[in-house]
C-alpha positions as CSV (number, residue, x, y, z in Angstrom):
1,M,22.3,7.8,-45.9
2,A,23.8,5.2,-43.5
3,Y,26.7,2.9,-43.8
4,F,27.5,-0.3,-42.3
5,I,31.4,-0.5,-41.6
6,S,33.1,-3.8,-41.2
7,G,34.9,-3.8,-37.6
8,L,37.5,-5.9,-39.0
9,T,38.7,-4.1,-42.1
10,G,37.0,-0.5,-41.9
11,E,35.5,-1.2,-45.3
12,V,31.8,-0.1,-46.1
13,V,30.0,-3.3,-46.6
14,G,26.4,-1.9,-46.7
15,R,24.7,1.2,-47.5
16,Y,21.3,2.4,-47.3
17,Q,19.3,5.6,-48.2
18,K,16.0,6.2,-46.2
19,R,13.1,5.1,-48.4
20,N,10.2,6.5,-46.2
21,L,10.7,10.0,-44.9
22,W,8.7,11.3,-42.0
23,H,6.6,14.2,-43.1
24,P,8.8,17.1,-41.5
25,E,11.8,15.7,-43.5
26,R,10.3,15.7,-46.9
27,E,11.0,19.3,-47.9
28,H,14.7,18.9,-46.8
29,L,15.6,15.5,-47.8
30,T,15.3,13.0,-50.7
31,A,14.1,9.5,-50.3
32,W,15.5,6.5,-52.0
33,G,12.9,6.0,-54.8
34,K,11.6,2.8,-56.1
35,E,13.8,3.1,-59.1
36,G,16.6,2.5,-56.8
37,G,15.4,-1.2,-56.7
38,R,14.6,-3.3,-53.7
39,H,16.1,-3.5,-50.3
40,R,19.2,-5.7,-50.4
41,G,21.3,-7.3,-47.8
42,F,25.1,-7.8,-47.6
43,D,27.3,-10.4,-46.0
44,I,28.9,-9.2,-42.8
45,P,32.8,-10.0,-42.8
46,G,34.0,-12.1,-40.0
47,L,30.4,-13.1,-38.8
48,T,29.4,-16.6,-39.7
49,F,27.1,-19.4,-38.5
50,P,28.6,-22.6,-37.2
51,D,28.2,-24.2,-40.8
52,G,30.3,-21.5,-42.2
53,T,27.9,-19.5,-43.9
54,P,28.1,-15.7,-43.7
55,V,25.5,-13.7,-41.7
56,R,23.7,-11.4,-43.9
57,G,22.8,-8.0,-42.6
58,G,20.5,-5.3,-43.8
59,M,19.5,-1.7,-42.8
60,L,16.6,0.5,-42.6
61,I,16.5,3.9,-41.2
62,C,14.0,5.3,-38.6
63,W,10.6,5.7,-40.0
64,D,11.2,2.8,-42.4
65,M,10.6,0.5,-39.6
66,V,7.0,1.4,-39.3
67,F,6.5,-0.4,-42.7
68,P,6.9,-4.2,-42.7
69,E,7.4,-4.4,-46.6
70,G,11.0,-3.1,-46.1
71,F,11.8,-6.0,-43.9
72,R,10.1,-8.5,-46.2
73,E,12.4,-7.4,-49.0
74,L,15.5,-7.8,-46.9
75,I,14.4,-11.2,-45.6
76,G,13.8,-12.1,-49.3
77,D,17.4,-11.4,-49.8
78,G,18.2,-13.8,-46.8
79,V,19.0,-11.2,-44.2
80,E,19.2,-12.4,-40.6
81,L,20.3,-9.2,-38.9
82,V,18.5,-5.8,-39.6
83,V,20.2,-2.7,-38.1
84,I,18.0,0.5,-37.8
85,P,19.8,3.7,-36.9
86,S,17.4,6.3,-35.9
87,F,16.7,9.7,-34.4
88,W,13.0,9.2,-33.2
89,L,12.2,11.6,-30.3
90,V,9.4,10.3,-28.1
91,T,9.8,13.4,-25.8
92,E,8.8,16.0,-28.4
93,D,5.7,18.1,-27.9
94,F,2.8,16.7,-29.6
95,G,1.1,20.1,-29.5
96,E,-2.5,19.0,-29.4
97,G,-5.0,18.6,-26.7
98,D,-4.5,19.2,-23.1
99,E,-1.3,18.0,-21.2
100,G,-3.1,14.7,-20.3
101,E,-3.7,13.9,-24.0
102,R,-0.4,14.9,-24.9
103,E,1.1,12.6,-22.3
104,R,-0.9,9.7,-23.5
105,A,0.3,10.4,-27.1
106,R,3.8,10.3,-25.7
107,R,3.3,7.0,-24.0
108,G,1.6,5.4,-26.9
109,E,4.4,6.3,-29.0
110,E,6.9,4.9,-26.4
111,E,4.9,1.6,-26.4
112,F,4.8,1.4,-30.1
113,L,8.8,1.5,-30.2
114,R,9.0,-1.1,-27.4
115,G,6.6,-3.3,-29.3
116,V,7.6,-2.8,-33.0
117,V,11.1,-3.9,-32.7
118,V,10.2,-7.2,-31.1
119,T,7.3,-7.6,-33.6
120,R,9.4,-7.3,-36.6
121,A,12.0,-9.7,-35.2
122,F,9.3,-12.4,-34.6
123,E,7.3,-11.9,-37.9
124,N,10.7,-12.1,-40.0
125,T,12.8,-14.5,-37.9
126,A,15.6,-12.1,-37.8
127,A,17.4,-10.2,-35.1
128,V,16.4,-6.4,-35.2
129,V,18.9,-3.9,-33.6
130,F,17.2,-0.5,-33.0
131,V,19.8,2.2,-32.2
132,N,18.0,5.4,-31.4
133,A,19.7,8.6,-30.4
134,G,16.3,9.6,-28.9
135,G,16.2,6.6,-26.5
136,L,14.5,3.1,-26.4
137,S,17.3,1.5,-28.2
138,Q,16.9,-2.2,-28.1
139,V,17.9,-5.7,-29.7
140,G,14.9,-7.8,-30.7
141,L,15.4,-11.5,-31.1
142,P,12.7,-13.9,-32.5
143,G,11.4,-16.2,-29.9
144,V,13.2,-14.3,-27.1
145,G,11.8,-10.7,-27.2
146,N,14.0,-7.8,-26.1
147,Q,17.6,-9.1,-25.4
148,G,19.4,-6.9,-22.8
149,G,16.3,-4.8,-22.1
150,V,15.3,-1.5,-23.5
151,M,17.4,1.8,-22.8
152,G,15.9,4.7,-21.3
153,V,14.3,7.7,-23.1
154,E,16.4,10.6,-21.7
155,T,19.5,8.9,-20.7
156,E,22.9,8.5,-22.5
157,E,23.8,4.8,-22.4
158,M,25.7,2.2,-24.2
159,R,25.2,-1.6,-23.7
160,V,27.0,-4.6,-25.4
161,V,24.3,-7.2,-26.1
162,E,25.3,-10.9,-26.9
163,V,23.0,-11.9,-29.6
164,D,22.4,-15.7,-30.6
165,L,21.7,-15.3,-34.3
166,G,20.9,-19.0,-34.6
167,R,17.5,-18.3,-32.9
168,G,16.1,-17.1,-36.2
169,R,17.3,-20.4,-37.9
170,G,15.8,-22.4,-35.3
171,L,12.5,-20.7,-35.2
172,E,12.4,-20.9,-39.2
173,R,12.7,-24.8,-38.7
174,R,9.7,-24.7,-36.3
175,Y,7.5,-22.2,-38.0
176,K,8.7,-22.1,-41.6
177,I,7.6,-18.4,-42.1
178,R,10.4,-17.8,-44.8
179,E,9.5,-21.0,-46.5
180,D,5.9,-19.9,-46.5
181,M,6.8,-16.6,-47.9
182,R,8.7,-18.3,-50.8
183,G,5.7,-20.6,-51.5
184,V,3.3,-20.3,-54.4
185,E,0.5,-19.8,-52.1
186,W,2.0,-16.6,-50.6
187,G,-0.4,-13.8,-51.7
188,Y,1.0,-10.7,-50.5
189,G,3.5,-9.8,-53.4
190,V,6.2,-8.2,-51.2
191,Y,8.5,-11.2,-50.6
192,H,11.0,-11.4,-53.4
193,G,13.2,-14.4,-52.4
194,E,12.5,-16.4,-55.5
195,E,14.9,-14.0,-57.4
196,R,17.8,-15.0,-55.3
197,K,18.3,-18.5,-56.1
198,G,19.3,-20.7,-53.1
199,G,18.9,-17.5,-50.9
200,G,17.3,-17.2,-47.6
201,R,17.3,-20.3,-45.4
């Protein structure tokens, strides 16, 4: 379970239980099941766009990031900032093949993490904040890529990264990704924005 706590009031404004458990976790943890409903966002207190509308945030946890459907459900609820707390270790021993094969597997996983954050930001016109205790923490912005760089793998760091949340809205006006997903021709069935009347952008 992860909580989004308002920096202004200290209140819990969002909570999320991981839906997609990584295979070693399954015998120890309980995933949030489909009966729990769809991924939902929340308004972030004190964070607004220039027109006064609140910024909507949403959360996923670690392995959830692999699956685009969770993002689509959040975007369908008007989310513009997705925060992903994680404990994804790219340094663990993959245990198969010779050292060269294991090193290629580690590098491949590192490249995946570098790329998936930016990909999810672009394909959803939303800022994606990946906060990983195992390294490679980063902020992905649509139309920008990594904002503030990618943190190291075996280092302890903290960065304050300025994020222009208006980028997503600007790109939506240009590419109309969310508008297309709300349209009748959208054939993938995982975007649920029509249920939130007046929602999204």
